[in-house]
N, C-alpha and C positions, 0 to 999 in steps of 0.2 A: 626918360630914365636911362642912365648909362649902364649897360650890362657889366657884370663882374668880369675881370680879366680872364678868368677860367672859361666863362661862357663865350667871350669873344674868340678865344683861342680854338675852342671846339667848333664854333660856327665857321671860322675861317678855314680850318682844316677840312671840315665837311664840304663846304662850297668848292674848295679847290679840287677835292677828289671828284665831286659830282660833275663839275664843269670839264674836268679832264676826261672823265668816262663818257659823258654824254652832253656835249656843249648845247646850251639852250634848253635843256630838259627842265631844270628847276626855275620856274618863272617867278615864284613867290616863296619866301621862307619866313615863317613867323614863329615866335616863341610864345608859349602859353605856360600854364602851371606856375610853379614857384618863381620862375624867372620873370613872369609877367605880373605876378601878384605881389611883388616886392617882398618875397619871403625866401629868397635863394640863400642856401647855406652850402658853401663849397665842399664841405666834408661829407655831406649827406644827401644833397639834392640832386635829382636828375635835371637835365636840360631838356624840357619838353618842347617838341617842335611840331609844326604843321608845314609840310612842303607841298607846294601847289604846282601842278603841271597842266598843260593845255589839254592833253588826252591821257587816258590810262597809261601809266609808264610800264616799260618792259621789266618784269620782275627779275630777270637775269642780270640786268644792268644795275638795278638797285641792290641786289645781293652782292655784286662785286664792289660797289661803293662802300657798303657797310662792312664787308670783310676787310677792305683796306683801312677803314676808319678804326677798326679794332674795338677794344672794350671800353670806349668812352661812354659815359652815362648820358647818351644822346638818344632819347626815346620819343617816338611820335608816329605820325601817320602821313601817308601820301594821298592827297585829294586833288581833284580837278576843280577848276573854277565853277563848273556846273554842279559838282557835288556840294559846294558850299552854299548854293542857292536852294537846296532841298533839305527835307527832313532826314537827319542822319539815321533815324530808326528804319528808314526804307532802304538803306544802303547795304545792310548785312555786314560785310567786311571789306577792308581795303589793305593794301600793303603797308607795312610799318616796321618799326624797330623797337626792341625792348631788351633791356639787360645786355646791351652790347651786341645783340644779334638781330639779323634781318628776319622779319616774319612776313611771309607772303599773304597771310590772312589774319588781319588784326581787327578786333571789334572797334566800333566807333560809337559815340554817344553824344547827346545834346550838350553836355557840359563843355566839351571841346569847342563847339560852335559858339556857345554863349561866351566863354572866356576869350576866344579869339575876337569876337565882335566888340566886347567891352574893354578888354585889357591887352589884346595882342600886341607884341613888340615886333616891329618890322625889321627884318634883316635884309630882305630883298623883295622888290615888287611894290605895288601900291599899298597905301596904308589902309587898315580896316576903316570903313566909312567911305572909302573911295571905290569900293566894289560891294556887290550884294552878298550878305551872309544871312542865311535863314535864321529865324528866331521865333519861338513860340513858347511863352511862359507855361502854358498848360501842359505841353509835351515835356518840358523840362521838369515840371513838378511830378508828373506821372512817372517818368523814368526814375526820378529820385526816390519816390515812394516805393517803387518796385525793388530798387537796388538795396533798400534797407533790409529786406528779407533775402533776396536772391544772393547777395554777397555777404552783407555784414552779419546778419543773424546766424548764417551758416559758419562764418569765421569765428564768431564768439562761441558757438557750440564746440567747434574743434579746439579752441583755446582752453575750454573748460575741462578738457580731457587730458590728464597728466601723461597718458601713454601715446598721445599724438604729438607730432613735431611742433605744432602751434601751442600745445600745452606747455612745453619746455620754453619755446620762444617767448611766450607771454610773461615769463619771469624777467625778461630783459627790457632794456630801455626802448629798443626799436618798436616792439609790439605795443608797449605802453603808449608811445606817440601815435603809432599807426591806428590803433583802435580808438583811443579817446578822441583824437582830432578827426578821425575819419567819420565817425557817427555824428560828431558835432558839426562837421561841414555840411552834412545832409540836413541836419536840423536847421542850420542857418539858411540853407537854400529854400527850404519849405517855409521858414518864417519870413524871409525877405524877398524871395524871388531872384536873388543874386548868388554869385559864387564867391568863395573866400579861400584864403590860404590855410595851411595847418595852424599857423600862429593866430591868424584871425579867428579861426574856429574855436581855439582854446579860449581866447578872450571873450568870444560870444558866449561860450558855455559858462564862464565865470559869472556872467550877468543873467543868464537864462535859467540856470538850474539851482536847486536849493543848496543851502549851506553845507549839507552833508557831503556834497560832491566837490567842494572847493579844493580839498587836499589832492585828490587824484588828478583833477584838471590842472592845478598848479604844478604838480609833478610832471605831467606831460609837457606843459609850457616850459618848465625849467630844462628838461631834457632837450626839447626842440631848440631853445635859444642857446644852449651850451654845446650843441652838436654832439651830444653823448649817445644819441640813438642811431646806430649804424646798422643797416640791413645785412649784417654778416655775423658769422659765429663770433668774431671778435667783438662785435657790438653787444652780443648776448653776454659775453664774459665781462665787458665793461659795465653793463647794467647790474650784473651780479656782484661785481667788484665793489660797488658802492656799499655793499652790505658785509662783504667778507674780505678782511685783510687790507683794506685801504681806508683812508679817512672818509667818513660817510657824509655825503652831501645830500643824499636822498631825503625826501620828506617822510620816508617809511623806514621802520626798523627791520623789515623783512620783505624780501621780494615776493613771498607767498601772500602776505597781506596786501601788497600792491596789486598783484594779479587779481585777488578777490575783488578789490574795489574797481579795477579796470573793467572787469567783466560785468559787475553789477551796474556800474555807471552806463556801460554800453547798452545793457538791456533796458534801462529806464529811458535812455536817450532815444532808442529806436521806437519805443512805445510813444514817447512824447512827439516825435517827428511824425509818426503815423497819425496821431491826433490832429496835428496841424494840417495835414493833407485832407483829412475828412472834413475839417472845419472850413476849408476854402470855399 
């Protein structure tokens, strides 16, 4: 798979900065997430990375690299080759980057290991399959089941409150895509043992859930494919603009009706995913 030119430019810039700051530090660089799952959208997608070093890297050097890189959507984690051979649930945190900023303590999870092993795109170093990457389907399933409540059910609860920021955000396109595809991705993992992209999750949901949820899932898929769902205030206005003052492309006549269905679908998808885990 040939990376998008935007991905190539970000990776080239990052490696140039890293090699200038600490020659030989980055021994492996791999893409995961949408860039590896054939679902990269240049207007909305981050470039998710795993950078591999021989030993734990000095955080002050990493901080300088990411400060120089600036606000590129380059998000990921720094691991050692030894880290990749063990259960990520035992690692606690590792250095990383998110939203254009260096994070000295970023959480890790089995989804990254699984995506890297099955779909990772090599930018530097040996290819996945040429070195050991830990994998345990039972751990992946248990982490996924826990994440349904620890993250997603809490998010849905916040989005249901009109006085909270997510209650307002849930009226826009970004939250529609994030919530509908997010819970669908976890349902897919518990149904198949594999990981999928946001687009893949929406297509899975169209086949896996009853007819009553077709409209909200198709709405999320439409937004995803048309790059209308941006994680910014401008993206929220774009989502609302489909209903007020611009030609309507939305499958909904009201953003409030759409939010209602987004949250209701998420609740049912979470319960259905839990049931899949119990039935394993």
